[in-house]
Backbone bond lengths (Angstrom), bond angles and torsions (degrees), N, CA, C in turn:
res aa  C-N    CA-C-N  psi(-1)  N-CA   C-N-CA  omega(-1)  CA-C   N-CA-C  phi
1 M - - - 1.455 - - 1.521 109.30 -
2 S 1.317 117.04 128.87 1.461 119.81 178.20 1.522 109.51 -103.06
3 I 1.307 114.07 144.88 1.459 120.19 179.03 1.515 107.49 -100.68
4 H 1.322 115.97 123.44 1.459 121.31 -179.19 1.525 108.92 -91.71
5 M 1.306 116.24 121.82 1.456 120.76 176.31 1.531 108.56 -93.56
6 S 1.305 115.82 135.73 1.457 120.20 179.07 1.524 109.44 -70.93
7 E 1.321 115.77 137.12 1.461 120.44 -179.67 1.517 112.38 -93.42
8 T 1.333 117.64 -23.82 1.462 120.85 179.17 1.528 109.07 -128.52
9 I 1.307 114.84 164.38 1.469 120.57 177.56 1.521 109.41 -63.82
10 Q 1.322 116.58 -38.23 1.458 120.91 179.42 1.533 110.90 -60.74
11 E 1.331 117.02 -43.82 1.463 120.42 178.57 1.524 111.26 -62.39
12 E 1.317 116.33 -41.30 1.466 120.86 179.49 1.525 110.47 -62.02
13 R 1.319 116.74 -44.23 1.466 120.78 179.66 1.527 110.75 -65.77
14 L 1.330 116.64 -42.66 1.469 120.18 178.57 1.525 111.38 -60.15
15 R 1.311 115.98 -36.93 1.472 121.60 179.85 1.527 111.33 -56.79
16 W 1.314 117.01 -37.56 1.466 121.09 -178.90 1.521 112.48 -89.84
17 V 1.323 117.42 -28.52 1.470 121.95 -174.36 1.530 113.20 -82.10
18 L 1.322 117.13 -41.48 1.470 120.11 -172.98 1.531 114.36 -56.06
19 P 1.332 120.67 -44.57 1.467 118.13 179.53 1.534 112.93 -60.61
20 V 1.318 116.85 -32.59 1.467 120.70 179.00 1.525 109.83 -76.38
21 A 1.330 116.50 -46.92 1.468 121.22 -177.31 1.525 112.21 -63.99
22 E 1.324 116.74 -32.56 1.464 120.47 -179.50 1.522 112.80 -88.94
23 G 1.323 117.32 1.18 1.461 121.45 176.02 1.516 115.21 79.40
24 E 1.332 117.63 12.58 1.465 120.58 179.09 1.529 111.95 -75.23
25 L 1.319 115.87 -36.86 1.466 121.69 -179.28 1.518 109.64 -134.72
26 R 1.335 115.33 159.24 1.461 120.51 176.03 1.525 109.15 -87.79
27 L 1.324 115.58 151.42 1.460 121.51 -179.88 1.522 111.58 -56.35
28 C 1.325 117.50 -43.96 1.464 120.28 -177.63 1.530 111.80 -65.47
29 D 1.335 117.78 -31.03 1.470 120.94 177.52 1.523 111.20 -70.75
30 V 1.322 116.63 -42.53 1.463 120.78 178.63 1.526 109.78 -66.76
31 A 1.320 117.22 -38.22 1.467 121.65 -178.45 1.525 112.20 -62.03
32 M 1.326 117.83 -27.26 1.470 120.60 -179.29 1.534 111.89 -69.50
33 I 1.330 117.87 -29.01 1.459 119.78 -177.59 1.529 113.20 -108.88
34 C 1.296 116.84 -11.14 1.460 122.43 -177.70 1.530 110.46 -81.02
35 P 1.336 117.74 140.79 1.465 119.78 178.72 1.533 113.60 -74.07
36 Y 1.322 117.57 -6.08 1.457 121.84 179.42 1.519 109.56 -101.70
37 G 1.307 117.66 161.08 1.453 122.31 -177.60 1.519 113.32 -73.62
38 K 1.325 115.22 158.81 1.464 121.62 -179.74 1.532 110.49 -62.14
39 R 1.326 115.92 -39.16 1.460 119.97 -179.61 1.533 110.48 -64.57
40 T 1.336 116.47 -42.74 1.463 121.21 178.08 1.520 110.32 -61.90
41 L 1.325 116.71 -45.75 1.472 120.07 178.31 1.528 111.07 -59.23
42 G 1.315 115.95 -42.56 1.464 120.13 178.80 1.519 112.01 -60.82
43 Q 1.328 115.84 -40.05 1.463 120.11 178.58 1.528 110.75 -66.63
44 W 1.328 116.23 -39.86 1.463 119.92 179.05 1.525 110.99 -66.00
45 V 1.330 116.79 -41.56 1.469 120.39 179.52 1.527 109.66 -63.14
46 A 1.334 116.80 -43.73 1.467 120.49 178.82 1.528 110.70 -62.76
47 A 1.325 117.20 -41.71 1.466 120.99 178.74 1.529 110.48 -64.21
48 Y 1.320 116.46 -42.31 1.472 120.89 179.64 1.521 110.39 -63.52
49 R 1.310 117.47 -42.75 1.472 120.95 -178.96 1.524 111.56 -66.26
50 S 1.323 117.44 -33.49 1.466 119.23 -178.20 1.525 113.38 -88.41
51 G 1.352 117.40 -28.56 1.456 118.15 -175.53 1.511 116.10 -131.79
52 G 1.322 117.66 4.13 1.462 120.54 179.77 1.524 112.15 75.21
53 A 1.313 115.92 -165.60 1.463 122.02 -176.46 1.527 112.22 -62.34
54 V 1.318 117.34 -29.35 1.466 121.22 179.98 1.533 110.96 -62.09
55 A 1.318 116.35 -31.51 1.466 120.51 -178.70 1.525 112.54 -69.26
56 L 1.327 117.81 -12.52 1.462 121.19 -179.52 1.524 112.97 -92.66
57 I 1.314 117.52 -0.63 1.463 120.70 175.70 1.523 107.12 -74.35
58 P 1.345 117.53 127.22 1.468 119.27 -177.51 1.529 111.96 -63.88
59 R 1.316 114.90 142.38 1.458 121.47 177.67 1.521 109.06 -103.18
60 S 1.304 116.18 153.13 1.454 121.28 -179.92 1.525 110.40 -66.64
61 T 1.333 115.72 141.07 1.474 120.31 176.17 1.523 110.04 -103.52
62 R 1.326 115.95 6.77 1.459 120.84 179.42 1.523 109.30 -68.35
63 P 1.335 117.42 133.82 1.466 118.86 -179.94 1.528 111.88 -66.53
64 R 1.309 116.33 145.79 1.465 120.41 -179.31 1.523 111.24 -83.00
65 T 1.301 116.33 -24.11 1.463 121.13 177.52 1.518 108.80 -134.29
66 S 1.303 115.54 164.97 1.461 120.92 177.54 1.524 108.21 -115.57
67 P 1.327 117.40 101.29 1.469 119.37 -176.01 1.529 113.24 -66.74
68 N 1.317 118.10 -21.14 1.466 120.82 -178.90 1.523 112.86 -98.19
69 E 1.321 117.18 12.61 1.454 121.14 -179.32 1.531 110.40 -67.42
70 T 1.323 115.01 142.48 1.465 120.95 178.50 1.528 108.97 -66.81
71 P 1.344 117.04 131.62 1.464 119.85 -179.60 1.539 111.78 -59.07
72 I 1.325 116.43 150.29 1.462 122.40 -176.23 1.525 111.36 -60.61
73 H 1.336 117.51 -40.13 1.467 118.82 -177.61 1.530 111.90 -62.78
74 I 1.321 117.90 -30.65 1.466 121.02 177.04 1.529 109.70 -75.40
75 K 1.319 117.36 -40.09 1.467 120.59 177.41 1.518 111.03 -60.92
76 E 1.355 116.37 -42.22 1.464 120.22 179.70 1.529 111.11 -65.61
77 R 1.296 116.22 -36.41 1.464 121.01 -179.69 1.529 110.48 -66.83
78 V 1.331 116.41 -39.50 1.462 120.69 179.27 1.520 110.71 -66.10
79 V 1.325 116.07 -42.12 1.466 120.50 -179.52 1.502 109.34 -68.68
């Protein structure tokens, strides 16, 4: 028996989500052996059902703007 290691985060998530999404196992059963939380698994299953495997690709959590950034007029005054 060979053990397949996931190469991407998406593959790892699919490994845990597919048995639940396809009705082979219940979420609570998978959650007992999965290293991730039941709530996280539930979110992944919901994302997979609404958007397919693409929805399991992690998104950046980096902020798009900096609300505490010094205003430009103050920066210009300092310079």
